N, C-alpha and C positions, 0 to 999 in steps of 0.2 A: 504494500500500500504506500502511496505517496503521502507523507504526512505534511499537513499545512503548517505554517509557521508557529512555532511556540513563542509566546510572549512572556518574558520575565521582567518585572518592574521592581527596582531597588530604590529605596529612598535613603540617601546618605544625609540624614538630618543632623547628625552630630559626629563630626570627625574627631573632635578634640575631647580628651578625657577631662581636662580641667582648664581649658582655655589656652589659646595659642601663646599667651604671654608667659607661660611656664616653659622655659627652654629645656629643662631637664626632666620633664614629666615622663612617666612610663609609656610604653606602647601597649596597644590592645589588639586583639583579633576577635572577630565575630564570624561564626561558621554556621551555615544552614545547608541542609542536604535533603534530597528526596531519592530513596527513603532515608530514614534516620540512619546515622552511621557512628561508629566508634571513632574518637579523635585521639590521635597520637602526636605529641609534639616532641621533637628530638628523641623519638623512640620511646617516650613515656606516655602511658595511658592517661588521658586528661578528662575523659567523660564521653558523653554522647551529644549529638546535635539535636536541637539547636544549642550551640556552645558559645560562651563569651568568656574571654580571659583578659583582664585589664592590668596585669602586673608584670608584663614582659619587658625585658631590656631591649634597647635599640640594637639592631643588628640582624643577622640572618638566622632563620630557624627552618627546620624541616617539618612539614605537616603531612601526616598520612591519614586518610579517611577510609575506613573499612565498612561498607554498607551492611546494615542489619539484614538478617535472613528474611526474604519475602517469598521464598519458593523459587526464585530465579537466581541463576549464577551471574551476579553483577560484578563488574570490574572495579577494584579499589582505585583510589587516586593518591598520588604522592607528589609533592612539589616543594621547592624552596621559596621562602618569602623573605623579603627585606623589610624589617619593621623600622619605622621612623618614630622618633620621640614625639609624644603627644598626639599621635595619629592612630585612628582606628582603621585597621585593614579588614575588609569584608570579603568572605569567600562563599560562593554559592556553587553547589555541585548537584547535577542530576545524573545518577548512575544509569548506565546501560549495560547490555550484555557483552559489549566490547568497547574499547576506547573510542572507536569511530562513532559509536552510537551514544556516547556520553557527552555532556555539555556542562557549561558553567561559566563563571567569571570571577575575577579577583579585582577589587577596587581599592585604591589607596591614594595617598597624597605624599608629595615630597616638596620641600622648600625650594623656592627660586629666589634670585637676587632682588627682583622688583617686588616690593611689598604691596604695590598698588595695582597689580595686574594678575591675571590667572591664565594658565595654559592647560593643554590637555595632550596626552600621549595615548594612542590606541594601538594595541597589537592584537593579533587574532591567530587562531589555529583552526582552519588553514589560513595562510596569508592571502593577500590580494583580494580581500573581501571589500565590498562596497560599504562606505561609511556615510551615514546621513546624520546630521546633528540638527535637531529641531526641524526635521523635514527637508533640510537642504543637503544635497550631495556635496561632500567635502573632499572626496578622493578615495583612495584605496589603502588598506592597511599594509604595512605599518604606517601610521599617520601621526604627525606631530603638528600642533597648532600653537604658536607662541602667544596668541592673543585670543581669549574667549571671555565673554562676560561672566562675572561672578553670579552665582545662583544656580537654580536647577536647569538641567538640559536633558532632552530625550535623545539617546544615541541608538541608532538602528544599525546592526551589523548583518549583512546578508551576502549570500553567494549561491549561485545555481548548484543544485544538488545537495544543499544543506538547509537545515531548519534555521531561520533567522532568529535573532535575539534582539529584544528591545530593552535597553537599560536606561533608567532615569537616575541621574547622578547629579551631585552638587559640586560646582566649581567654587574655589575659595581664593580670594586675593592673597598673593604671596606664596601660592602653592601650585604645583602641577598636578592635575588630576590624572591618575594612571588607570587605564581600563584594559584589562587583559581578558579576552573572551575566547572560549572554546565552543565551536559550533558542532552540533551533532549531524552526522550524515543522514540525509533523508532516505527512507526506504523507497524502492521502485515499485510503482503500481503495475501489476501484470494484467494485461487485457486479454480475456479469452479469445482465441482465434476461431471464428465461425467456420463450420464445415460446409463446403460448397457441394451441393448435389448436382451432378451433370444432368442436362436435359436429354431427351431422346430415349431410345430403348434401354431397358434395365440391363446392365452388364451382368454376365453370368458370374456367379460366385465361385471362387476357387477354394476347394476344401483341402485343408492340410491335415493329413492323418496325425492323430495324437501319438506322442512317443512317451516313453517312460523316463526320459532324461530329466533329472532334477538338478537345478543349480543350488548348491549348498549355500547357506547364509551363515557367516561366522557368529559364534556365540556372543550375545550382547549387542549385536547389530540391530538397527531399527529399520524395518521395511515400511516405506511410505507409499501408499496407493493414492495417486492423484485422480480425483473424479473428473469426468468429462462434463463441462459446463455448457449448456445450450444457450445461444445468444438470446438475450431478452429475459433470462431467468435470474439474473444477478441483481441483488439489491444492496444498497449501501446506507449507512447512517453517518450524518455529520454531527459532531459534538457541539452543543450550544454553549453559550456563556453560563458559568456557574458562580455561585457566591464565593466559592473557595479558589476559583481560577483553575480547577482540575476536577475530574470526575472519577469516582472509584469504579473499578472493574471487580466484580465478585464471582465466586466460584459457583454460585447458584442464584436464582432470582429471589430477592428478598433483602431487606436492609440489615438483617441479622447475619447474613452470609459473610464468609471471610473475604477480605480484600486480597486480590492477587496481583493487581497492577493499577496504574492510574493513566488516564488519557486526558488530553487537553482540548479546550475549545478550538473549533476550526478544523480539527483533524477528522479524517474520513476513513471508515472501516467497513469491511465486508459484513453484511448482515446474514446470520446463519439461521436464526429462529426468533419467533416472537411469542411472548407468554405473559398475559395479564399485566401490562404496564412495564414490561422488561424486554430488552433486546439482547440476544446472544450474538456477540461479535467475535471476529478473529482479530485480536489486538496485536498479534505478532505471529510470525511464521510458526505454524504448528501449535499455537496457543489460543485458547478460547475463554470467554468469560461473559458475564451478564452486566449490563448497565441499565440505569433507569431511563425509560422512554421519555420521561419528563424533560430530560436535558439532551435529547437527540432528535434530529430530523431525518425521517426516512426518505430515501430517494429510490 
């Protein structure tokens, strides 16, 4: 399935722990993830997300996030961060079944010489992504702008074949806003190929005698049978906007059923079955679950 853009909005309302006038104030980190994950700082367990630590020293640290078990084999994340005195560094991570299917961003500030101006530096994975700030195209990543107005800005990062991310961040005079974004690769929608029946006389069928030849399957292997889909028989659902910004996928129809995944507004999925206010969808290759029909539009 081709997933429509995922939108993540971050508000950097308070970068400074105790005001930028305190030159030797400590550094802080704030980490959010989906699903929740264990946090390890410099190899030491520090708790679970959402996590906030406000007594770190200025300098480089190594952060590792290990996603909590959700029934899926999700890939952990590890990265080095440079912490600046008096600055709160924010980390967001959405875990996927591979690094290419994972996404997130790291936002921070660093001091510049001019205390009366603000700047921004944007890097991305992959690079050469289109960058729009407040709806205006400003170039491709990596991108640095020496002058940007102080205050909140909407930054859109997009590239063909990847799910775009929309970040709302605050620029501060005397500092460079650093935005480091990781895009998730979009899955490819597979369109069923219609079977063309030739006109004219019905061709004679060729009968192939059955044989007793059996192809062995190694122990532990999975045999996947792909059904033939007739044109016009395929239905899809598109996820609507939700109060939480995402929608739970459950293992059976009903609000008490266990959550197996989450989908996002605007995404489109194959509809497998309908049942009293619930849709059964294929949310990933080989994986199925139920979502509330209240927050989905059938096509």
